[in-house]
N, C-alpha and C positions, 0 to 999 in steps of 0.2 A: 431543314431543321431536324427531321427524323434521323437523317444520316449522321448529323453531328451528335445528337443525343445518343445514338447507338454506339458511335465511336467512344464517346465519353463515358459509356456505361450508365447513362441516366443520372438520376439525382445522386446515388452513392459516389459516382466518379467525380461529379462536380463538387460535392462536399469535400471529398478528399483532396482535390486540387486546391480548393480555397484554404483548407487547413494546412497543407504542406507549404503553400505560398506564404501563409501568415507566419509560421514558425521559422521558416528560412529568412523571411524578410526581417524578423526581429533580430536575428544574428547580424544581418547586414547593417541594420540601423545602428547597432552598438559599435560597429567597427569605426576605425579612424580614417577610413577612406574618403576621398573627395566625393562631392555630391554627384558629379557626372559619372564616376565609377560606380557608385551605388545605384544610380538609375539603370545603368547597363546590367548590373547584377540582378536587380529586381526583374528586369525583362527576361534575362536568361533563365532565372529560376522559374518564372511563370511558364516559359516554353518547355523547360524540362519537366515541370509538374504536369503539363498537359499531355506530354508524351508518356511519362512513366506511370502516373496514377491510374489511368484506365487500364494499362497493362497489368498493374498490381491487382486491380479489382478482378480482371479476367483470370489471373493466376490463382487467386484465392478461391474463386468460384469453381475452379477445376480441381483444386487440391482438397483431399479429404484425409483425415486420420482414420485408418482402417480399423475395423473391429474384428477381433478374432477371439473366440471364447477360450479362455485359459483357466479360469477359476470355476471348473465344472463340478467340483465337489468340495466338501468341508476340509478334507485333508489338504488339497491343493491351496485352499485359502489360508490355512494355518501356515503352511510351508512358505508361501510367498510373502505373507505379512512378516513372518519371523525373519526371513532373509532380508527384506527391506529394512527392518528395524536393526538387525545386527550390523548391516552396512552403515546405516545412519549413526548408530551408537559408536562404531569404530572411528568414523571420520570426526565426529564431535569430540570423542575421547582424545583423539590425537591433538585437536586444537587445544583442548583443556590442559593436556600434559605440557604442551609447548608454552602456555601462558599462565600456568598455575600461580595464584588461585583464581585467575580471571583478570579482567580489565575493569578498573574502577575510576570513573571520572569524578569531578567535584559533586555532580548530582548524585552519583552512586554513594559517595561517602556520606552525603546528607541523609539519604534514605537509610543507610546503615546506622547512623547515629539515632535516627528516629526509632528504628527497630529495637535497639538495645536500651534506649531511655524510655520508650513508651510515650514520648511527646510527639504528636503527629501534626503535620501541616499538609493540606491538600494541594499545595503547589505541585507536588508530585503525587499522583493519585494514591490515596492511602490504602486502597484495596490491593494495589500492586505491592506497596511496602509490606503489607501484612502477609500476602501469599508468596512474594518473591524474596523477601528478606526475613521477616519474623518467623515464618513457618519453618524454613530449613535450618535457621539458627537454633530454634527451639528443639527441633527433632535431633539435632546433632550436638547439642550441648555448647552452642556458640561457635562452631567451626566455621570460619570465614569462607573457606573453600566450598562449602555446601551451597552457597548462594548461586554461583554460576553453574555448579554441577547439576543442581536440581533443574535449572533452566534448560541446560543442554539435554538432560534426560527427557523432559517434556517435549522439547523441540524435535528430538530424534523420533519420538513416538508419533508426533504430528506429521513429520516428513514421511515416515513409513506408511502412515494411514493415507496420505495424499497419493503416494506412489501406488499403493494397493488399490485405491479408488480408480486411478487412471488405468491400471492394468485391468480392472474389472470391466471397464467400458471401452477399452481400446486394444492394445497389443503390447507384447513384452518390450520391443525396442523403444517405443515412445515412453513407456513407464520408466524404463531404465535411464533413458536420456533425461527425462524430467527430474528424476531423483538426483542424477549427477549434476544437473544445472543448479539445483538447490544447494547441494552439499559442497561442491568444490568451488563455488563462486568465491572470488577474493573478498567480496562484500560480506558474505556469510562468515568467512573465516575471521573477519574482524568484528562484525556487529553481534554475532552470537555470543561473544565473550564478555560483552558489557551487560550488566543487569539493568538495562534501561527499560522503561515501560513499552518502548517501541517493539521489543522482541516478543514479549507475551502477546501484544496486539497482533503482530505478524502471525504468531502461532494460532491464535483464535481465528484470524481471517483465513488462514490456510484450512483449518477445520471447517469453517463456515462454507467456503466455496466447494469443498469436498462433499459436504452434506447436500449442497445444491445440485451438484453433478449426480450424486446417487439418486436424488429425488427425481430429477428431470429424466434420466435415462431409464428409470423404472416406472415412468408415468405416474408418479406419486405413491407407488406401493411402498417405497422405503420409508416414507413419512407416516405410514399407518401404525407403526409401532410406537407405543407410548414412550418407551425408552429413547427412541430417536428424537421424538418431539422435545423431550426433556433436555437431551443433549444440545439440540439446536438453540433452545432458549438460554441454557447456561452459557454456551459459547458466545452468543450475541450479547448477553448481559455483561459478561466479563470483558469482552472487547469494548463495549460502550463505556464501561467504568475505567478501564485501563488507560484510555486516552480521552481527554476532555472534548475533543472534536470528532470522536469516532462515530458519532451518530450519523455523520455524512455517509459512512460506509454501512453501518449496521441497520439503519432504517430501510434502505432499499433492499438489503439482503433479507430482512424480516418479511417485507412485502412479497418478495420473490417466493419465499417458502409458504406464506399464507395463501397464495393463489391456488394451491392444491387442495385446500381445506374448505369445509362447509362453513357457512356464515357464523353459526353458534360457536364452533371450534375456533374460528378466527378471532372472535371477540374475547374468548377465554384466554387464548394464548397471548394476544396483544395486551390484555389486562395484566397477565402474569409477568410479561416482559417489563411493562411500565412500573408495576408494583415492586418488582425486584430492584430495579435501578433506584427508585425512590427510597426504598427501605435501606439500601446500602448507603446512599448519600445523605439520608436523613437520620433515622433513629440509630443506625449502627455508628455512624460518624459522631453523632451527638453523644452516644454512650462512651465513646473513646475520647471525647473532648477534643475533637479534631479542629485545629485552627484553619479557618478559610482564608486563602490569600486575598488581599485587597487591591491588587494591582494588575488584574487580568487584562485591562485595556491596553497596557503597555505591549503585551505580547500580540494582541489582536490587531493593533494598529501599526504593525511594523511596515507594511507596504506604503500606506499614506505618508508616514514619517520618512521613509526612504525616498519617496518622490520629492517631498519638500526639501529634504537634505541634498538631493542632486541639484536642485535649483540654487540652494544656498552655497553649494560648492563651486558651481560652474557659472552661474549668472545671478549673483546675489542682488544686483540692482533691480531685477525683475520682481523681487518679493514685495508684496504690499505690506503695509505697516503691521497688520494683524499677524500675517504669516511670519514676518521677520521677528516680531516680538515672541511668538511661540517657539520657533525653531532655535532661536538663540537663548531662550530660557532652558531648553533641553540640553544644549551644549554650546560653548562659545564658538564664535565665527572661525577661529583658528582650527578647532577640531574638525569642522566640516570642510575647511579648505585643504588642510594638510593630512588629516588622519582618516578621513572617510573614504572607504572603497564604495564606489557608486553601486547602490542596490543592496548594500549589506549594512544595515543599521547596527548590527552587533559590533562592527569595527569602531564605532563611536560610543556605544552604550556603556562600555566599562572603562573609558578613558577618564583621567582625572578632570574634574570640573563638570562632568556630565551628571545631570539630574533627570533621569528618565521618568521619575515620578510625576514630572510636569505634564507628561502625556495624559495620564489618567485624570490629573487635575483639570486639564483643558477639556477633556471629554471627547467622545467620538464625533458628535456633530461638528464641533469646531475644527478638529483635525482633518476630517474628511472635506469640510468646506475649504480649508486652506489648500488641500491637495488639488481640488478642482480649479481653484484660482490659479494655481501654478500651471495647470494644463492650458489655461487660457492665456496667461501672461508670458509663459516661457515653455511652449509646447515641446521644443526639441529636447531640452534638458529634462523636462518632466517625463516624457515618454522614455527617455534613456533610463531614468531612475526606475520607472515601473517595469520595464523589460528586464533590467538587470536584477531587480528584486524577485522576479517570478520565473525567469527563464529556466531554472533548474528543472521545472516540471515538464517543459515541452521542447527544450532545445535538443537537437540531435547532432549539432556541429559546434556548439559553444565550448568554452574553456571549462573543463570539469575539475580543475585543480583545487577549486575552493570547496568541493564537497567529496572528492574521491581520495583525498590525501588524509585518510583516517587509518590510524594504526592502534593496536592494543597498547595499553599503558596504565599506570597507576599513579595518580596525583599524590603529592605529599599529603600526609594525614597524621593525625595524632594517635591512631590505633595500630600503628606498626604493620599495616597491610602493605606488603611489598612483593615484588616479583620473585618467584622461586621456581620458575619453569625450567624445562629442558631446552638447552641452547641448540642442540642438534635438531630437535623437532621444530623449533622456531625457525632455524635456517632453511629447513626443508620447505616449510610453509611459505616463507618469504620468497624463496627461489621459484616455487610453483606459481604463486600469486603474481609475481613480476612477469613471468612468461605469459600467463593467461591475460594479464592486463595489456601486454604488448599487442596481442593479436585480437582480443575479444573484449576489450574494455567497454565498447559500446553496449554489449549485452549485459554487463555486470553492474555498471554504474550510472548509465543514462536512463533516468526515469522517463524522459521524453521518448526514448527508443521503444520502451515497452508500451507506452501509451499509443504511439504511432502504429506499432504492430497490432495491438488489439483493436484500435479504431479502424484500420484497414481491413482486418479480417471480419469485423462486425459489419461494416458497410457492405462488404462483398456477400456475406452469407445470411444476415438477418432479414426477415420479412417483417418490417416494422408495422405494417398495417394488419397483421394477424395477431389476434389477442393471445393465442397460445404461445407465440414466440416470446412474449414478455417474460415467460418463466425462465428463459435463459438469457434474455436481454438484460434483465435487472441485475444479476450478479456482475456483469461487465460494467453496467452503468454505475454500480456501487463504487467500483474502483475509480472510475473517471470522476464521479461526484466528489469523492474524498480528495483525490489528487488536485483537481482544479479548484475545489473549495478551500482546501488547506493552503493552496498557493497564495490566496489572498490574505493569509494571516501571517506570512513569513516575516521574520526579522533578519534573516540571513540564509545562506545556503546550508541548510541542516538536512543532510541526507537521511538521517535515521527516521525522520518523519515519514519517509516514503519507501523505506527498505522493504516493507511488506509486499510492495508491488511485484517484486521479483519472485519470491516463492510461490505466489498464487497465480502467476501468469500461465504456467503449463496447464493448470486445471481449467482456467478460463479458455485457453485455446482448445482444450478438449470439448468444452461446451459449445464453442463456436464451429469447430472444424470437423467434428467426428461425422463419418458417413452415416446416412440416415436410412439407407434402403436395405441393408443386410442385417439379418437377425440370426441368432443362434437357434439351435433346436429348442432350447428352453424358452426362448422368446416366442417361437411359433406356438409352442404348447400353451404359454401364458396367454397368447392372443385367442386361442380356441377355448381354453378353460380358465377364464379369469378368476382371480382370487375371490372367494365367496364372502370373506369377511368385509363387512360394510362399515364405513366411517360415518357415524351419525353425529351425535352431539359432541362426544369426546372420543378420540381415536381408541380403538380396541386392538389388542394383540391379534395378529393374523393367525388363522387356524393352521394353515399349511406353511411350509418353508418358502420364503420369498425367492423368486427367480432372480438371477443376476441382472437380467435385462428384460425390457419389454419394448415392443415396437414403438419407435418414436413418431413415424408417419406411416402412411399406407404403403403396402409392399410395392405398388406400382410406381412410387416415386423414384426418380433416377438421380443418383449422385455420382459424380465422377470419381474414379478410383486411381490413386497414384501410389 
């Protein structure tokens, strides 16, 4: 038994084998192959997982991101941050010129209308409408192009700060590669041009994980500045308000930062975070007479409806009376049989004859109950519907055409917002993106690929039984909690909900994989002469300049270098 466990790399290897088997089996289950063929494929994938997963655990345990002190003085810090920002601004500027004045979907036009009329509805988070639409329009006298331009400026600053943070705690090649991964991604080339709430959420998430990295690698010294604590709170509050389900990400991120602080400071900061969110969504929205949407359950119950719809489409005779009455009140039988793409409720949601308000009228308990009855009465079709509705988050081999086929564009509108970009620049971006998608699409569009990468690295490197490890486990867990939690709320393959995964992955890999035994001269000095400023009830400004690094573990710890 010990020999087997040693080969499997213990519990981490077993967990990874089970996860890989599960996600690959989901794709096999959705296929149209015969049962005998599927059985053989299940067996082959298990054998492959048993061979490859332990090898991946061993590889990640041996691989480390090397640390080499580069930002040794203030001048170098300024030069490197400026260089990263100029590169980021140039790339985003090129995207902007190609698609001027930006890309506007129906949601974007709705928010634009709210910004110019002052009549707000919180279906799209009003704070985003105010900061992302109203503010730039006000500052520029109503210039439509300012909406996307302001977003790109903020994104370029966040990307530069993330690259600067990575360089501060690793080396030049990894920092440059990380920035390139963020900027030249075909997904970024498209997503950054839409003024969707998902982009500012991605920006705030990128800043949050960068703050977490700074805090972890300086053993909490970075968080001793009041200005840094204020920045953390502001970023997490904005992220929470920008997306209605963002708390799945921001709560574990907040806990990760609070682990460095004393109890009284923890209570103060947690109270400030909660109060800020409540004040924004309470008194501020009330003052602006914000209309609250009354049909949230329709969005939250997308997966149960997709499961019931799959049974209605493929095996309607298995539906019990209650489930049949419910699903056919949402859309007629013909829509489910002929118009429904299994797992994508959005393909039926807007068809003539569909009344999706019936979902909220039925209520969550009834809809979820009908879903479970479908699993009992027609398991094959029900599981097919569930997997098809959620696989965008975990698949690494599935059909990505439903979510990666996103291009910049402007829907018809009454405000004369139309494309006036540079055709040559647009063709250059299109050519480059097509080539990158041909060879590296897995890295740019598959959320499941990023999840698998982070899960594998985390299982290989984290010591889950050590309390101190949770300071870097929680930022990774925040991403997984958001992705797999949001997965259960999907109504269709909506990539923008998960776009943030890609920009923040390099920073999370830094947290997981950076070598822990080598320190710079500044580190050793910090270990001998620790900062004298103490953090009591409320953090105080440090007396001396903060070192870039502090030892992460004892010098005798040995980490492999590659």
